[in-house]
N, C-alpha and C positions, 0 to 999 in steps of 0.2 A: 632949189634951183625951181623956179617957176616957169610954166609953159610960154613960151614965146605966142603962142595963139590963145584966143578966148576960147570958152566953152561953145558959145556960138560958133566959132570958125571951125574947131573941131566937128562940132556935129554936123555942119555942112559939107567939111571934107568927106566924113564917113558916107553921108548920103549919096555923094558924088562916084565913089570908091567900089570896087568888087574885090579888092584884096583882103586877105585875112588884119585883123587888129593888130598883130606884132609887125608886119609888114608895112600896114599904113602908119601905124605909129613912128617907125623910123623912117620913113619917106617925108612925114611931117615934123622929124627933129624934136619928137616928144617920147616920153616913155609909155608903154602899153597901159599904165595905170592911170596916167593921165586922161588917155583917149576913153577910158572906162569912165572914169569918173566925171567925165563931161556930160554923162546920161542920167546923173542922178537927179531924179525928180521928173524925169521926162516921163511922157507916155506916148510917144510918136515913133513906132518902130522898135524902140529900145528903151527899156526903163530899169533902171539901177538904184539899188537901195546900199546905203554904206552899212556894213556889219561889223561884228566884232572880228578881230584877226587873230586874237590869242587863241592856239591849238588846244588849250586847256577848255576854253569855253567852245569852240566850234566842233571838235571832233567828237565827242559825245553826242552832240544832236544829230550829225550827219547819217549815223547810225538808222534815225528814223525814217529815212529817205529809201532804204531798201537796196536794191540793186541800182549800182550807177555807173559811171564811168570816170575814172580818175587818171588824169593828165599831170604828168610830170616832165619838165623839159629843161635841156639846155641849150646852147646855141646851136649844136649840131645834131642832136639826137631828140625824139619825142617817144614817150613810154606811154601808153594807154592799156589800162587794165580794167576790165568789167568785173564787178561784185560789189560786197557789202561791207562798208566800214564796221569793225566788230570791236574786238577789246583794244581799249586805248589806254596807254599808261603814260602818265606823265613823268618827266625826269627833269633833273636842273640843267643838265646840258642837253641831254637829248631824249625827245619822246617818242612812242611808236604807236601806231596801228598794228595789230597782228590778226590775221584771219587767214581763213584758205584761199580766198582770191585777192584781198587787199592787203599790201605787207608795205608798211613805210618807215622811213626814220626822219624824224621832224627836229629841226635845229630852230626853235620858237624865238630866239633873238633876232632872227632875219625875218621874221613875219611882221609886216608894217601897217599894210591896209587890206580891207576885206571888202569884196561887194557882191550882193547877190545879183544876178543879171537876168532879164527876162528879155529875149529877141524875138521879134514876130518875122517868121518864116514862110516859105509856100507849103512847108508841111505843118504848119502851127506854131506855137509858142516854145522857144526852145529854152530851157532853165539852165542855168549855172552858177556856182560858187567860185569866187575867183580871188585868190591870195597873192599879195604881191610883196617883194621887199623894199626898202628905203627908196633905191635907185627908180622903183616903178617896175622893176623886171618881173615876171609871172613865176612863183614857186609852186604853186600846185592849183588844180582848175578841177573842180567835181561836176560832171554832166548828167542831168536828169535824163533817163531812157524811158522808153513805151512802158517798160514793166517797173518802173520806178514807182514808190507810194507818192503820186501826186497829192494825195490829201495833206503830207505831211509838209507839203513846201509851205504854205501860207504859215501856219504856226511857227515853224522853223525860221522862217526870216523874222516874223514879229517877234521871235525871243531873241534873235542876234542883232536885229536894227540898234544903232548908235542913235540914232535922231538926228545925225549931222546930215544937213540936206545942202552942202557947200558942193558945187559942180566944178572945184578946181582943187587941186592939191599940190603941195611942195613937194620935190624929190630929192633926195641928196645927189651928188655925182657917183657915178659908177664907179666902183673901186677896180683899180687895174689887175689883171690876171698876176697871179704870183710867179709863175714860171719854175723852173727846175731849180730846185735849191740842193746843191751838193756839198758835202766837205772831203777834199782828198784826203786830209789828214786823219779823217774817223774811217776811211774805207776798211780798215782791218776791222776796228771796232764793230763797225756794220757787219761783216761777216761773221765775226764772232757772235752776236746777238741774233742776227737772223737764224743761226744753227740750232740756237736753243730755244725758236719759239715754239709754244705748244697751241697757240690759237691765231689765227689770222689778223684779229683784232688787236693784236699785241704791235702790228707793223708799225702804224702811226705813231704810236708812243715811242717805238725806238729810233724812228729817224727824227721826230721833234727833239729827242733828248740829245740826238747828234746833230743838231743843227741841220736837218735834211727834210725835204719832203719827198712825195712818193717817188715823182718821176726823177728826182734828181738821185735817189738811191737806185733806182734802175738803171740809170746811166753810168752810175758809178761800179755797179755790178754786172754790166752788159758783158755777155758771153761767159761768166763764170756759172758755177752750178745751178743758181735759181732764177737766172734770168737769160732769156735768149729772145734778141731783137728779130721781129719777122717782118716781112715786106708790108708797106703802108697800106697797100691794097687788098691785103689779106681778108679784110672783113667779108667780102661775098663769098668766097670760098669756104670760111669758116663757118657763116649762116648756112649754107647749102649743106655742107658734111653734118652738121648739127640736125639739120631737117633729115636728112637722107638715113641717119644712122637711129632716128627717134630718139635721141638722146636728151631727156630732162635736164634742164639747166636751171642756174639761179642768176639771172640776169638785172642787174643795177643801171639804174640811170638816176643821174641827180644832177642838184643844183644847189648853192649854200644853204638853202633853207630846208631843202627836203629831199630825201632819197626814195625812189619808188622801186619795189623788186617784182622781176617775176619768176615764178615757180611751175615748170612744166616744159613742154616741149615748145619747138617752134617748127611749125608744119607748112606754111606757104610763105615761100620766099619771092616776091617779085620787086627787080628794080624799075625804077622809072627815073630816068633822066639821071642826075647826080644823087638821087634818093634810092637806097636799099631798104625794102619794105620788108616786114613780117604781118601778113594780114590773116591773122586767125579769129576765131569768133569772140573770144574773151581778152586775146591779147594783140595789141597793135604795137609795132617799133617802124620808126621812121627814121632813117640812121644818114646825114650827107655824108657819103663815102668820100668824097672829095675834102672834106674837113681834115680827115684823118692823116697826120704826117709822122708820127710814130706808132708802132705795135708791139707788144711783146707778149710772150708766153712766160708766166711766172710760177715758181714754185715756193709755198711756205711751208716750212713743217707745222704739223698739229699732232697732237694725241691721238687722232684717228688715221693718221697718215698724210703724205702730202696733199695739200692743197693746191691745185693748178687752175689757173687762170689764163684768160685772154684778156688783155686791156687796152684799149686805144685812146690816143691823146690827140688834141689840135695843136696848132702852132703856136698859139700862147701857152702850151703847157699844161691846158686843162684836161682832166679826166672825162672822156667822151661818155664810155660805157665800161663795163667791166663784167664778166662772165663766168661762172664756175660751173663745174658739173654738179650732179647730183648723184649720190652714192647710195642708191636705195636696195639695188640688188645685185648679187654676185655678177660681175663682168662689167658692171658701169666705171668703174674706176679704169679699168683696162681699156674701155671703148673711148671712154673721154681722153685718156691719155694718147691714144693713137689720132684721133683727131686733131688734136694739137701739134702732135708730131708732124704731120704731114703739111703743117704749113711751112711755107718758104722762109728760111732763115735770111736776114736782111745783112749779107755778107758786108755790105757799106759801114753799117752801123758797128758791126765788130772791127772793122777796120780803124 
């Protein structure tokens, strides 16, 4: 699918706009990747270089940049984590970056476009690496910070650049959301397999084998031992309770190509219009609370005891975010369970 606008038209539209790239692209009827690509080879205000997009090529190089801000988002939630990309492990299905600050799960088959972007601002040149899927939707962005290793930027771009100077790209139609997939005939089999789980990672395989997905399984099991639907506006109460208790969490936000994980506390919660924000020194979360239409407290058996999570979904059935409690010290599990128990049950969902 080609852009209805020329690269020149896109650049002019951006020069006249004050909105963020994602919002501007939507208003123009193009993808964000097409907006970024329009600046390939330009030197006025923004300069873009097309670079490799395969994580196997990219991730080992990003380590040289030192401390950066990694951003992963979906339609309803933005997850920003400050740290250094450390150990990268490639995998046939999923790859990962593991470190004390940057922790990701990468699904490389969805990575289709890569760009190195330099944007002139009042505060100087903002440098970022941006990666998109075939539809032109952002999977991950990596932003340089004041304390980053700026001497490594030039060599990294040189090593990764493809030599392609085309300022337009063709994107594929965006795939529709899967929605909830359940199988009432397999309800008993779901409960039997659920009870035998020893690791949370087994859940996706169980549901897939039974012709279901995550949300479909939750709806089938709603009100049973492992699934309690809670009010759709529970996110603010949840975040505030986590902050007040100083509870350490494991918070996942993802899209088809990347899942980014925060380990630690959530200290500063600030609502701003429809957005719920966590604004901490090394972690920011921006959640469109009004997009949450279903929320659940989930229990999954593991070898280490029950794994309890809070999970929020949008109107299309997409998982917006998922949060588990860390169990580092005595009392952590009980405190986490109490936070979730205090959330208001959605009686309508049970009915």
